[in-house]
N, C-alpha and C positions, 0 to 999 in steps of 0.2 A: 732378188728375192728371196734371201734366205740361204743362198749357196756360199760355200767358202772355198777358197783356193786349196788345191792339193799341194802339200807341202812334204815331199819325201824326206825321211830323217837325214839321208846321206847327203843332201844338198843344204850347205850353209846360208840360209837366208838371213844376211846380215843386214840389209837396208843400205848398204852402200855401194855393193856391186851386183847382189843377187836380191831380186825382188819377186814378190808374187803380184797378182792381179790386185791386191788391195793396196800394198805398201808402195807400188810403183807411183800412185797418186800422189805420193809425197815427195818425189824428186824435186830438187831445188835447181836443177840444171838440166839442159838438154843434152843427152849424150851424143857423141859422133857417130857411134854405131851401137847397135843393140842386137840380141839374139832373143828371139821369143819362142817357147817351146809350146807346141800345141798347134791343133788346127780348128779349135771350135770358135764360136762366135765372138768370145772375149778376146782371144789371141789374134783374131783376124782384125778385129776393132783396134787393139792398141798397135798392131802393125801398119794399119792405115794411118792412124793418127800419127805415129813418129815419123813414118814414110813423108806425111804431108807436112811435117814440121822440118824435113830435111835431115833427118837421121838415115844413116845407112841400116837398113833391117834385114836381119836374116831369119827366116821363120822356118823352125825345125818342126817336121811332121814325121810320124812313123811311115806313112805310105809313100811309095816312089813316086806315086803320081798325085800331084796336089789335088787335082780336080776330083779324084776319088775320094780322097779325106773329106772334101768339102760335101760331097754328095751324101757321105756317111753320116753326117750331122743334119740331113735333111733338106739341103739346099737343092732347087732345081738344077739340072745339068747346065742349063744355058746361063744362069745366073753365077753357078759354080764357075763355069768357063770364063765370065767375064771378070769375077773377083781374082781368078788366078792369072788373068792377063794382066790386070791392073796392078798386082804385087810384084 
């Protein structure tokens, strides 16, 4: 609803190997593996989608405890623990 992906200038978003949350929707193939940076709802949604499709997913977050990162975005502690266990 009006949000835009964060695109640091130092990262070459080329639409072939590096995508943002908008351009990843245009993928014409299922990658064997993928690294997703972020711990917000969009990052978690894409991680779950790719994992369920059989892609090896690495979720990169700043917090050393994934459950803490999920709590920071407002998820209930029990829900955060369940999501963390499922990833």
